[in-house]
C-alpha positions as CSV (number, residue, x, y, z in Angstrom):
1,X,204.6,-16.2,-40.6
2,X,202.8,-13.4,-39.2
3,X,199.6,-12.2,-41.0
4,X,198.2,-8.7,-41.1
5,X,194.5,-9.3,-40.8
6,X,192.2,-6.4,-39.0
7,X,189.9,-7.5,-36.9
8,X,186.4,-5.6,-37.7
9,X,185.8,-2.7,-35.0
10,X,182.3,-3.6,-33.8
11,X,179.6,-0.6,-33.9
12,X,176.1,-0.6,-32.3
13,X,173.1,1.0,-33.2
14,X,170.6,1.3,-30.0
15,X,166.7,1.8,-31.3
16,X,165.5,2.8,-27.5
17,X,163.1,5.7,-26.6
18,X,164.5,5.3,-22.7
19,X,167.4,8.2,-22.5
20,X,168.5,6.1,-19.4
21,X,168.1,3.1,-20.4
22,X,170.3,3.5,-23.7
23,X,173.0,5.3,-21.8
24,X,173.2,2.0,-19.8
25,X,173.4,0.6,-22.5
26,X,175.9,2.5,-24.6
27,X,177.8,2.6,-21.8
28,X,178.7,-0.8,-21.3
29,X,178.7,-1.3,-25.2
30,X,181.9,1.1,-24.6
31,X,183.6,-0.5,-22.1
32,X,183.5,-3.2,-24.9
33,X,185.4,-1.0,-27.2
34,X,182.2,-0.6,-29.3
35,X,181.2,2.6,-30.9
36,X,177.0,3.3,-30.7
37,X,174.7,5.1,-32.4
38,X,172.0,5.8,-30.3
39,X,168.3,6.4,-31.6
40,X,165.8,7.7,-29.3
41,X,163.0,7.5,-31.9
42,X,162.9,4.9,-34.2
43,X,163.2,5.8,-37.8
44,X,159.8,6.8,-39.9
45,X,159.7,3.6,-42.0
46,X,157.5,5.3,-44.7
47,X,160.2,7.8,-45.7
48,X,162.5,6.3,-48.3
49,X,165.4,7.7,-47.1
50,X,164.7,6.5,-43.3
51,X,167.6,4.4,-42.8
52,X,170.3,6.2,-44.5
53,X,171.8,7.4,-41.2
54,X,172.2,3.6,-40.1
55,X,173.6,2.4,-43.1
56,X,176.0,5.0,-43.0
57,X,177.1,4.1,-39.6
58,X,177.8,1.0,-40.7
59,X,176.9,-1.1,-37.5
60,X,177.4,-4.9,-37.1
61,X,174.6,-5.0,-34.9
62,X,171.2,-3.2,-34.1
63,X,169.5,-3.1,-30.7
64,X,165.7,-2.7,-30.7
65,X,163.2,-1.6,-28.2
66,X,159.9,-3.5,-28.4
67,X,157.7,-0.8,-26.8
68,X,158.3,2.5,-27.9
69,X,156.0,5.6,-29.5
70,X,154.8,6.1,-32.5
71,X,156.4,2.3,-33.9
72,X,156.3,-1.0,-32.7
73,X,159.7,-2.4,-31.9
74,X,158.6,-5.6,-34.3
75,X,157.7,-3.8,-37.2
76,X,160.5,-1.8,-37.1
77,X,162.7,-5.2,-36.9
78,X,160.9,-6.7,-40.2
79,X,161.8,-3.2,-41.9
80,X,165.0,-3.6,-40.9
81,X,165.2,-6.8,-42.1
82,X,164.1,-6.2,-46.0
83,X,166.4,-3.4,-46.6
84,X,169.1,-5.3,-48.3
85,X,172.4,-2.7,-47.4
86,X,171.5,-3.7,-43.7
87,X,171.2,-7.6,-44.9
88,X,174.9,-8.0,-43.2
89,X,174.0,-6.8,-40.0
90,X,173.0,-9.1,-36.8
91,X,169.6,-7.7,-34.7
92,X,168.6,-8.3,-31.1
93,X,165.3,-7.2,-29.7
94,X,164.9,-5.6,-26.1
95,X,162.1,-5.4,-23.9
96,X,160.7,-5.5,-20.1
97,X,158.2,-7.7,-21.3
98,X,159.1,-11.4,-20.9
99,X,156.8,-14.2,-22.4
100,X,156.7,-16.6,-24.6
101,X,155.0,-14.9,-27.3
102,X,157.7,-12.3,-27.3
103,X,160.5,-14.3,-27.8
104,X,159.0,-16.7,-29.9
105,X,157.8,-13.4,-32.3
106,X,161.2,-12.1,-32.4
107,X,163.0,-15.4,-33.1
108,X,160.0,-16.0,-36.3
109,X,161.4,-12.2,-37.3
110,X,164.9,-13.7,-37.4
111,X,166.2,-11.8,-34.3
112,X,169.4,-12.8,-33.4
113,X,168.4,-12.7,-29.2
114,X,165.7,-11.3,-27.1
115,X,166.7,-9.7,-24.1
116,X,165.0,-8.9,-21.1
117,X,165.6,-5.6,-19.8
118,X,167.3,-4.0,-17.6
119,X,170.0,-5.6,-20.3
120,X,173.1,-6.7,-17.8
121,X,177.0,-6.5,-18.9
122,X,176.6,-10.6,-19.7
123,X,173.9,-9.7,-21.8
124,X,176.0,-7.5,-24.0
125,X,178.9,-10.0,-23.6
126,X,176.5,-13.1,-25.2
127,X,175.0,-10.9,-28.3
128,X,178.7,-9.1,-29.2
129,X,180.0,-13.1,-28.9
130,X,177.6,-14.1,-31.5
131,X,178.5,-11.5,-34.1
């Protein structure tokens, strides 16, 4: 007997102000057959419709850089976590900073992972395996 259960396609949003870093991450995710949406700028969390594009994309994963112009990645993570339409989405933090404070604070905000830049294929394999 066979079942016709479709696996859910993994889709990821990358919120990263460095076009080079985002390109590398999106390319590695594409090798894993993961569709990506790259946001070069973080959404304006003061706008009522700030997350509509992300919600329409319907990701299963969001990866957020900590240090970006105009917004702190932690503030963005908290705002995304407080959006009820995204409560099913796993969220990870990435940063060139690698210290206990950033790792602990990411965990406190319920990020599924903290990844040190440059992000590697192994890092992404680990994150995706947890979805």
